C-alpha positions, -999 to +999 in steps of 0.1 A: -317+465+390-295+447+412-299+470+438-337+466+435-335+429+438-311+433+470-339+458+486-363+433+476-349+405+495-340+426+525-375+437+527-386+402+529-366+392+555-381+424+576-413+417+566-410+380+577-395+391+610-424+419+617-452+392+612-439+370+637-441+400+660-469+414+656-493+380+640-499+400+612-492+368+581-501+391+556-473+419+562-449+395+539-471+396+513-479+435+515-441+444+516-437+419+484-466+434+466-452+471+475-417+463+462-426+443+432-443+475+424-414+495+425-391+468+405-412+464+378-411+506+378-379+506+370-380+482+346-402+503+325-379+532+329-346+516+321-359+492+293-385+515+279-415+492+283-395+464+270-423+436+285-458+434+300-454+438+335-468+403+348-450+381+321-416+395+342-433+389+374-442+356+364-407+350+348-391+362+382-409+337+404-402+311+379-364+317+389-373+306+425-373+269+415-354+247+389-377+225+370-368+185+372-378+173+336-392+136+343-380+106+329-346+118+328-321+104+351-339+078+367-316+049+382-316+017+364-309-014+375-279-022+362-259-059+368-238-068+343-204-069+353-187-060+326-210-026+321-200-016+359-161-017+349-163+011+319-177+041+338-198+062+311-194+100+318-225+112+340-240+144+327-266+172+341-284+189+316-296+222+320-320+248+299-334+280+300-366+289+285-385+319+281-426+322+276-419+348+253-397+325+231-413+292+232-438+270+254-428+248+290-437+217+265-414+225+237-383+233+263-389+201+278-390+183+241-357+199+234-343+188+268-352+153+262-338+157+227-304+170+242-309+136+265-310+115+235-279+134+219-261+128+252-268+095+252-257+089+215-225+104+223-216+078+248-231+097+285-253+088+310-277+112+317-281+118+354-308+147+356-326+173+335-334+209+348-352+241+333-353+271+345-380+296+336-367+332+332-371+359+303-335+358+291-302+337+299-282+355+327-250+374+311-226+360+333-234+324+342-266+315+320-284+307+348-278+327+375-255+329+404-277+314+430-288+288+406-255+282+396-247+271+432-278+252+433-270+233+401-234+223+415-246+211+446-268+187+423-240+180+402-217+172+438-251+149+450-251+130+415-215+127+413-213+142+374-186+151+355-201+172+330-229+198+324-245+199+291-263+233+283-293+230+258-278+263+242-250+275+222-227+290+251-207+321+247-169+310+257-174+340+291-207+320+303-191+283+299-162+295+320-181+312+340-205+282+347-172+261+353-157+282+378-188+278+400-196+241+395-160+230+393-165+209+365-162+203+327-196+225+308-201+221+272-233+231+255-253+218+225-229+223+195-203+204+215-223+174+218-234+174+181-196+180+168-188+151+196-215+127+176-207+136+141-166+127+152-177+095+161-196+086+130-176+101+103-160+073+082-150+084+048-118+106+046-136+137+032-163+131+061-136+133+085-123+163+070-153+181+073-162+169+107-123+180+121-130+216+101-164+220+118-145+213+155-119+237+145-139+264+138-158+259+170-132+255+190-111+288+180-129+311+200-132+291+228-097+286+234-088+292+274-058+294+292-048+274+319-028+289+347+004+299+331+010+276+308-007+295+283+001+331+289+041+325+290+058+351+267+096+355+256+111+373+232+140+400+223+157+417+252+128+411+278+140+374+280+176+376+276+184+383+312+163+352+328+158+330+298+191+328+280+200+315+247+172+295+232+147+311+249+143+345+231+116+339+205+090+355+181+072+371+211+042+353+212+021+335+240+011+300+239-026+301+234-014+330+205+003+300+189-027+272+194-046+301+174-021+305+148-016+265+148-054+261+145-059+289+118-030+270+096-052+237+101-082+253+090-066+266+057-053+230+050-085+212+054-102+237+036-075+230+008-081+192+013-120+195+008-117+216-020-096+190-038-123+163-029-149+183-054-135+169-085-142+130-076-175+141-063-184+160-097-173+125-115-194+104-098-225+130-104-212+134-137-214+101-148-253+099-133-257+130-152-243+114-183-264+086-184-297+104-174-299+084-142-326+101-121-317+107-081-338+111-050-325+128-021-336+113+009-337+138+033-354+144+071-346+150+106-323+126+123-331+092+132-363+098+119-356+061+095-341+076+061-316+046+058-341+022+067-368+034+041-341+034+015-330+000+027-369-007+019-373+012-011-342-005-030-336-039-013-299-030+001-282-032+034-273-001+041-263+007+079-294+012+104-291+022+139-308+035+165-290+064+172-290+102+158-265+109+134-259+071+120-252+081+087-229+111+077-214+097+043-236+103+016-251+069+005-263+062-037-286+030-038-300+020-070-334+008-082-356-003-110-386+013-121-418-006-128-409+001-165-373-011-161-359+021-159-330+026-135-331+053-107-311+059-074-316+072-040-288+093-023-294+092+011-281+123+029-267+131+069-299+139+092-306+176+109-314+184+136-330+219+156-303+245+160-276+226+137-246+242+142-237+268+117-197+250+114-216+222+105-238+235+076-208+252+063-181+219+063-209+195+052-222+221+023-202+196-002-223+169+013-256+186+011-249+196-027-259+161-034-300+173-026-296+204-047-286+182-074-314+157-071-345+155-097-368+146-065-369+152-028-383+124-004-386+141+028-388+116+058-402+125+090-403+102+124-446+099+123-441+084+161-424+118+174-448+140+194-446+170+173-429+156+136-444+192+121-418+208+143-393+186+126-403+193+091-398+232+102-364+223+109-358+202+081-367+233+055-347+255+074-319+242+067-328+229+033-337+271+025-299+275+024-293+250-003-286+264-038-318+251-063-337+234-036-368+255-041-374+241-079-377+205-067-408+187-064-411+172-027-428+140-015-435+136+025-434+103+043-439+099+078-422+069+089-426+047+118-465+038+112-463+008+134-455+030+164-486+057+160-519+053+173-548+063+154-551+099+168-511+106+153-527+094+121-557+112+120-538+142+129-513+136+098-540+129+075-557+161+088-525+185+084-509+168+055-531+148+032-509+144+006-482+127+027-478+092+032-478+071+060-454+043+057-434+019+079-401+010+071-401-020+097-431-037+084-438-023+048-469-007+048-474+017+026-443+010+009-455+004-025-478+035-027-450+055-019-427+038-047-455+044-073-458+083-063-416+082-066-416+068-101-444+089-114-424+118-104-394+108-121-384+129-153-390+111-184-373+108-215-383+136-239-368+123-272-384+096-295-356+077-313-366+051-341-334+037-355-321+008-370-292-007-349-268-034-357-267-065-339-231-059-322-249-024-306-262-046-273-246-026-249-263+005-262-295-013-264-288-022-224-285+013-220-317+021-237-337-005-215-321+005-183-321+046-187-349+051-213-383+041-219-387+011-248-419+012-268-411-016-290-376-039-302-381-059-336-350-085-344-345-085-381-321-099-404-303-070-411-303-055-374-327-046-343-352-021-352-360+003-322-386+023-308-379+043-277-379+076-255-350+085-245-324+118-234-305+137-255-273+118-246-285+082-258-301+098-289-268+109-304-257+075-296-282+058-311-279+077-341-242+077-344-244+036-341-276+032-363-276+016-400-279+038-430 
């Protein structure tokens, strides 16, 4: 393949010279057409008719120019002296897309999402570049020529970092760093960095650190001789002398061992935190408190909607992954019963597997819920792709498949009429709401409360006046039909669960 490309380039140069001599401007095009046919024949023989020739040729033409994504990296007028004193990390975004996998519009939207992730992580986006090719280059991800071109853009923009919109293998990252002379990170590293900034609880911090170490372990890189030095046994006795003889492992091997030990300790700590979560969930189950798990794409407005539904004041921030630690907020239904909303961590496309594994303990709350409230950003250009991304993560959680789901398209105040009509046509059962203005909140709350599990044990008992706390729990967690205050006690008719029914029978008179 490499030889054919070299011959093609030489033929293009020769044809250009020939056309200048004989005055035939079509000579270069003829040679290019002939060489492209030879090149495509070689591809068919080598790969066994893997792809259509027109698509391959279109992809090769697309390599000749990097596409700048509009709206990323425009200069802004910054006049605050305080801002200039703190220089943000300047980054250039790079992505590769293939028409066999995705469309150009989807690739641009993915790069815009990466820009939002980078800004949330505290970076300043200078430029966004997309390359169209059949598959990423095995060596430098974008090819050696484009890597040099990106290096020039990085130097011109005075950027510090390149962020790749993909999960880069260590070899590609190192090769791209060697060409561009700046740090290269991938999409996974950015998401992990955001999680590290936003984790607040002890368990959340341990989960993030575990995910970071799992990501870092295969990507350790030795700089110079500092990580490759080795001394041990008789080989070190001549030069090193006393004190230099050791286990005989290199510095990078020692770092790997330290990371593995730390991973083992973190897994043990997270496992030890499980009883605390079980106690909290057990108390809700013991009193029969129904729970609604609020899930959705990151920055879809889950916390804002939970605040509006419960009247609480949970953290609300226009940033990706603002909520990492599970928050439980109680609400009271119209019939007087209590239930709880469980605000969970947001999801994102291609969520790193390390995070899914580390946050399984947090996602267990979804599998234990009685109802799932799926919040979607209705103002997003493609909200249904966000639904698919969330459902993909939910499918890996045990027990979620049997839980009913209510879908709410949030941010109705930022939606135009065309978006509303499209959602109404494609998802007629969904609710269009706005946590900011309150639009559609009452209809959503009514449906959520109607789908909560109802107590199924009917009790009719005479309770003493000293059983006031039990009567209060019946009002909160059951459905009271009638209460009659008599001289010998309180006559209660209610629908409760099995636990409360047993306590009522135990304290009843006669």
